[in-house]
C-alpha positions as CSV (number, residue, x, y, z in Angstrom):
1,M,0.0,0.0,0.0
2,I,1.5,3.4,-0.9
3,L,0.8,6.0,1.8
4,R,2.5,9.1,0.1
5,T,4.1,10.0,-3.0
6,E,6.3,13.1,-3.8
7,S,9.1,14.1,-6.0
8,V,12.5,14.9,-4.2
9,E,15.8,16.2,-5.1
10,Q,18.4,14.2,-3.1
11,F,22.4,14.2,-3.1
12,I,24.0,10.9,-4.0
13,D,27.5,12.0,-2.9
14,G,29.2,15.3,-3.1
15,P,27.8,17.6,-5.7
16,R,26.0,14.6,-7.4
17,R,22.3,14.7,-7.1
18,D,19.2,13.4,-8.9
19,T,15.5,13.9,-8.8
20,F,13.4,10.9,-7.5
21,V,10.0,9.6,-7.1
22,K,9.7,8.9,-3.4
23,Q,7.1,6.8,-1.9
24,I,6.0,5.6,1.7
25,V,5.0,2.2,1.5
26,M,3.3,-0.2,4.0
27,T,2.8,-3.8,3.9
28,P,-0.7,-5.4,4.3
29,G,-1.1,-7.6,7.6
30,Q,1.8,-7.0,9.9
31,P,2.6,-3.2,8.9
32,I,6.4,-2.9,7.6
33,G,7.3,0.4,6.4
34,M,9.5,0.8,3.4
35,V,10.7,4.0,1.5
36,R,10.6,3.4,-2.4
37,K,12.9,5.4,-4.6
38,R,13.0,5.6,-8.4
39,R,14.5,8.1,-10.8
40,L,11.9,10.5,-12.1
41,D,12.5,9.9,-15.7
42,L,11.7,6.2,-15.3
43,V,8.4,6.8,-13.8
44,D,5.5,6.7,-16.2
45,P,3.5,10.0,-15.5
46,R,0.4,8.1,-16.7
47,E,1.0,5.3,-14.1
48,P,-2.1,5.0,-11.7
49,E,-1.2,5.1,-8.0
50,G,-0.5,1.4,-7.3
51,A,1.1,-1.4,-9.2
52,T,3.5,-0.8,-12.1
53,K,2.4,-2.8,-15.3
54,N,5.4,-2.2,-17.5
55,P,8.3,-1.3,-15.6
56,R,11.1,0.9,-16.9
57,T,13.5,0.2,-14.1
58,R,16.3,-2.5,-14.0
59,G,14.7,-4.6,-11.3
60,A,13.5,-4.5,-7.9
61,L,16.0,-4.1,-4.9
62,M,15.3,-4.4,-1.1
63,L,17.7,-2.9,1.3
64,V,17.7,-4.8,4.8
65,H,19.5,-3.1,7.7
66,G,21.3,-4.7,10.5
67,F,20.8,-5.1,14.3
68,G,19.5,-2.2,16.1
69,Q,19.6,-0.1,12.9
70,N,17.0,1.2,10.5
71,R,16.8,2.6,6.9
72,Y,19.3,5.4,7.6
73,T,22.0,2.6,7.4
74,W,21.7,3.4,3.5
75,H,21.0,7.0,3.3
76,T,22.2,10.2,4.9
77,S,21.3,13.8,3.5
78,K,24.8,14.1,1.9
79,R,25.6,10.7,0.9
80,S,23.0,8.0,0.0
81,F,23.7,4.3,-1.2
82,S,19.8,4.1,-1.9
83,A,20.1,7.3,-4.0
84,Y,23.0,5.8,-5.8
85,L,21.2,2.5,-6.7
86,A,18.1,4.4,-7.7
87,H,20.1,6.7,-9.9
88,H,21.4,3.9,-11.9
89,G,18.0,2.5,-12.6
90,W,16.9,0.3,-9.7
91,D,13.5,0.4,-8.1
92,V,14.8,0.8,-4.4
93,F,12.8,-0.2,-1.5
94,N,14.6,0.6,1.9
95,V,13.2,-1.4,4.6
96,D,12.3,-0.8,8.2
97,L,12.0,-4.1,10.0
98,R,9.4,-4.5,12.6
99,G,10.1,-2.4,15.9
100,H,12.4,0.1,13.7
101,G,11.9,3.3,11.9
102,R,8.5,3.9,10.2
103,S,7.4,0.1,11.1
104,A,7.6,1.0,14.8
105,R,5.5,4.1,14.3
106,F,3.1,2.2,12.3
107,D,2.1,-0.3,15.2
108,G,4.8,-0.2,17.9
109,K,5.1,-4.0,17.7
110,R,8.5,-5.2,19.1
111,P,10.3,-8.2,17.5
112,E,10.3,-11.4,19.5
113,A,12.6,-13.5,17.5
114,L,14.9,-13.2,14.5
115,D,12.7,-15.8,12.8
116,E,10.0,-13.1,12.4
117,Y,12.3,-11.1,10.2
118,V,13.2,-14.2,8.1
119,Q,9.6,-15.9,8.0
120,E,7.4,-12.8,7.9
121,D,8.9,-9.3,7.5
122,V,11.2,-9.8,4.6
123,P,8.8,-12.2,2.7
124,A,5.8,-9.6,3.3
125,C,8.1,-6.8,1.9
126,A,9.0,-8.8,-1.1
127,R,5.5,-9.6,-2.1
128,E,4.7,-5.9,-1.9
129,V,7.7,-4.9,-3.7
130,M,7.0,-7.3,-6.7
131,R,3.4,-6.2,-6.8
132,L,4.2,-2.4,-6.9
133,S,7.4,-2.6,-9.0
134,G,5.9,-5.0,-11.7
135,H,9.0,-7.3,-11.3
136,D,8.7,-10.9,-10.4
137,Q,12.0,-11.2,-8.7
138,V,14.1,-9.1,-6.1
139,V,17.5,-8.3,-5.2
140,L,18.3,-8.4,-1.5
141,V,21.1,-6.3,-0.4
142,G,21.8,-6.7,3.5
143,H,24.1,-5.1,5.9
144,S,25.4,-7.0,8.9
145,M,22.3,-8.9,10.3
146,G,20.4,-7.8,7.2
147,G,22.8,-10.1,5.3
148,L,22.1,-13.0,7.6
149,I,18.2,-12.4,7.1
150,S,18.8,-12.3,3.3
151,Y,20.7,-15.5,3.2
152,S,18.0,-17.1,5.2
153,A,14.9,-15.7,3.8
154,G,16.3,-15.7,0.3
155,A,17.0,-19.5,0.5
156,T,13.7,-20.4,2.0
157,K,10.4,-18.4,1.8
158,L,11.8,-16.4,-1.2
159,K,13.9,-18.9,-3.1
160,D,11.8,-18.8,-6.2
161,H,11.8,-15.0,-6.4
162,V,15.3,-13.8,-5.4
163,R,17.4,-12.5,-8.4
164,A,20.6,-12.2,-6.4
165,I,21.9,-11.5,-3.0
166,V,24.5,-9.0,-2.0
167,T,25.9,-8.6,1.8
168,L,28.0,-6.3,3.3
169,G,29.8,-6.9,6.6
170,S,27.7,-9.8,7.3
171,P,29.4,-12.4,9.6
172,Y,28.3,-15.9,8.7
173,R,30.4,-17.7,11.5
174,F,31.0,-15.7,14.6
175,G,33.5,-18.3,15.7
176,K,35.9,-16.6,13.1
177,G,35.5,-13.4,14.3
178,T,37.6,-11.1,16.7
179,W,38.1,-12.2,20.3
180,P,35.7,-9.6,21.6
181,M,32.9,-11.0,19.3
182,K,33.8,-14.6,20.4
183,A,33.7,-13.4,24.1
184,L,30.4,-11.8,23.5
185,A,28.9,-14.7,21.9
186,L,30.1,-17.0,24.9
187,V,28.4,-14.4,27.4
188,L,25.0,-14.3,25.4
189,E,25.0,-18.0,25.0
190,S,25.6,-18.4,28.9
191,A,22.9,-15.7,29.8
192,R,20.3,-17.3,27.7
193,A,20.8,-20.6,29.2
194,T,20.0,-19.2,32.8
195,G,16.5,-18.1,31.5
196,V,16.8,-14.7,33.3
197,F,16.3,-12.7,30.2
198,D,13.3,-14.6,28.9
199,A,11.2,-11.5,29.2
200,N,12.6,-10.1,26.1
201,V,14.6,-7.1,27.6
202,S,14.9,-4.1,25.4
203,L,18.4,-2.9,24.2
204,P,18.3,1.0,24.0
205,L,20.9,1.2,21.3
206,R,19.6,4.8,20.4
207,L,21.5,5.8,23.4
208,V,24.7,4.0,22.1
209,G,24.2,6.3,18.8
210,Y,23.8,9.3,21.1
211,H,27.0,8.4,23.1
212,L,29.2,7.8,19.8
213,R,27.9,11.1,18.5
214,K,28.7,13.1,21.7
215,R,32.2,11.6,21.9
216,Q,32.6,11.5,18.0
217,R,36.0,12.9,17.9
218,L,37.3,10.5,20.6
219,W,36.0,7.4,18.8
220,N,37.2,8.7,15.5
221,S,40.9,9.0,16.8
222,K,43.3,6.2,15.8
223,L,45.0,6.7,19.1
224,F,41.9,5.9,21.2
225,P,42.4,2.4,22.9
226,T,39.4,0.1,22.3
227,P,39.1,-3.5,21.2
228,V,36.2,-2.7,18.9
229,R,35.5,0.0,16.5
230,A,32.3,0.7,14.7
231,W,34.1,2.5,11.8
232,R,37.5,2.9,10.5
233,P,38.9,6.4,11.8
234,D,38.6,9.2,9.6
235,S,36.5,7.1,7.0
236,M,33.8,9.6,6.9
237,E,33.3,13.3,7.2
238,A,32.2,14.6,10.6
239,D,28.9,15.8,9.5
240,I,28.0,12.6,7.7
241,L,29.0,10.5,10.6
242,A,27.2,12.7,13.1
243,E,24.1,12.5,11.1
244,Y,24.4,8.6,10.7
245,L,25.0,8.3,14.5
246,A,21.9,10.7,15.3
247,T,19.4,8.9,12.9
248,S,20.3,5.1,12.4
249,F,20.1,3.6,15.8
250,E,17.1,2.1,17.3
251,T,16.1,0.3,20.4
252,T,15.8,-3.3,19.8
253,N,15.4,-6.5,22.0
254,L,18.0,-8.8,23.6
255,T,16.4,-11.9,22.2
256,I,17.4,-10.8,18.6
257,A,20.9,-10.6,19.9
258,F,20.6,-14.2,21.4
259,D,19.2,-15.4,18.0
260,I,22.1,-13.8,16.0
261,F,24.9,-15.3,18.3
262,A,23.3,-18.7,18.9
263,G,25.3,-20.3,16.3
264,G,28.6,-19.5,17.9
265,D,31.2,-21.3,15.8
266,R,28.5,-23.2,13.9
267,V,27.3,-22.3,10.6
268,A,24.6,-19.3,10.3
269,M,21.3,-19.9,11.7
270,R,18.4,-22.3,12.3
271,S,14.9,-21.4,12.9
272,R,13.8,-21.0,16.5
273,D,11.9,-24.2,16.5
274,G,15.0,-26.0,14.9
275,S,12.8,-27.3,12.0
276,I,14.7,-25.3,9.4
277,D,18.4,-25.3,9.0
278,Y,19.0,-22.0,7.1
279,G,22.7,-22.7,6.7
280,I,22.1,-25.6,4.4
281,A,19.3,-24.0,2.7
282,F,21.4,-21.1,1.8
283,E,24.5,-23.0,0.9
284,G,22.5,-25.1,-1.8
285,L,20.9,-21.8,-3.2
286,Q,21.7,-21.3,-6.9
287,R,21.5,-17.5,-7.1
288,P,24.2,-15.0,-7.8
289,L,26.1,-14.0,-4.5
290,L,28.2,-11.0,-3.7
291,V,29.9,-11.1,-0.3
292,V,31.8,-7.8,0.8
293,A,33.8,-7.6,3.8
294,G,35.9,-4.8,5.5
295,D,39.6,-5.7,6.6
296,Q,39.0,-3.2,9.6
297,D,35.6,-4.6,10.5
298,D,35.8,-5.5,14.2
299,L,32.2,-6.7,14.4
300,A,32.3,-8.7,11.1
301,P,35.9,-9.4,10.0
302,P,36.7,-11.2,6.6
303,E,37.2,-14.6,8.0
304,S,33.6,-14.6,9.4
305,C,32.0,-13.2,6.2
306,R,34.2,-15.4,3.8
307,A,32.5,-18.5,5.2
308,A,29.2,-17.7,3.4
309,F,31.1,-17.5,0.2
310,E,33.1,-20.6,0.8
311,R,30.3,-22.7,1.9
312,S,27.8,-21.4,-0.9
313,K,27.5,-23.9,-3.7
314,S,26.4,-21.0,-6.1
315,R,28.0,-21.2,-9.5
316,D,28.1,-17.5,-9.7
317,K,29.6,-16.0,-6.6
318,L,32.1,-13.3,-5.7
319,F,34.1,-12.3,-2.4
320,R,35.8,-9.1,-2.1
321,V,37.6,-7.4,0.9
322,F,38.0,-3.5,1.1
323,P,39.9,-1.3,3.6
324,A,36.7,-0.3,5.7
325,G,35.0,-0.8,9.0
326,H,31.4,-1.9,9.8
327,V,29.8,1.5,9.2
328,D,31.9,3.0,6.5
329,I,31.5,-0.3,4.3
330,V,28.1,1.4,3.5
331,I,28.7,5.0,3.7
332,G,32.3,5.7,3.9
333,R,34.1,8.1,1.9
334,E,36.0,5.4,-0.2
335,A,32.9,3.1,-0.5
336,V,31.6,5.5,-2.9
337,T,34.3,4.7,-5.4
338,T,35.1,1.3,-4.5
339,I,32.1,-0.8,-3.0
340,W,29.3,1.0,-4.5
341,P,30.5,0.7,-8.2
342,L,31.3,-3.1,-7.5
343,V,27.7,-3.6,-6.4
344,K,26.4,-1.9,-9.4
345,E,28.6,-3.7,-11.9
346,F,27.7,-7.0,-10.3
347,L,24.1,-6.5,-10.4
348,D,24.2,-4.8,-14.0
349,R,25.7,-8.1,-15.2
350,R,23.0,-10.3,-13.9
């Protein structure tokens, strides 16, 4: 369902800008919010409000954010990966998973398990995306947890409708991560076993974003001693980083963290009831796969991301590592000239 339509001029990066048709979309049933973006000249002015019958775009593409984030993972007012993809001809749908961004404002329902994203949210979004765009397949582009969700949903609920999967900084095996992440996985596994947190405790990550923004210069210093960095120092302009920290962090639930880290050194994820092994399903999926990792990503180091590429049996797959951290792998200064064109060219050929 389209709630609002408007024409907007947005920056892609630096002086580059374009004019887009922007639409606020809500799925039927469980209301999940998306922001749709198409280049103005690719929209037929005679097209009625609703489903596109003869699409002019390259295809439909969904952006799926990570843990405790929202659609602003992909978009700031001065640098926007979503605008870049729309500029290059894609019908882009930027998703807010339940409990995040616009979806939280639509009904306020909090997620109870990661499976809800995999089994319900992403498939519902994909159905609405295909209905509105006129395309019968979707490209899934996920960052961090959004990549794990894309692997899992793309190989099960959406296996007949996925055109390609692209992931940025998405760890497939936490056991191949940095020692702080291994330690965190162990702590969460132990805490879950106690049952103390069965009430689904909230994690106010918005406060983390506030803290990082207020102490941005400290966290951006190469000299600041910390075992984990969210971004590579000096990889983003101060104003772009400040906007990202102010807008992209969301309150989420501890059970989602439990579900993400449940695999530990095992491969990928299983459904909460144990009936579906998402790892086996993904590894057998025959769809184009692009896995991108950052060599300075403390949250998802290359070894943990590479496992998805190595275990996938896809005959069309690519793995690349860039000098990037967890945040700047999407909106960093260098991502604009390295990672963004790689994603574009990979999808253009498929």
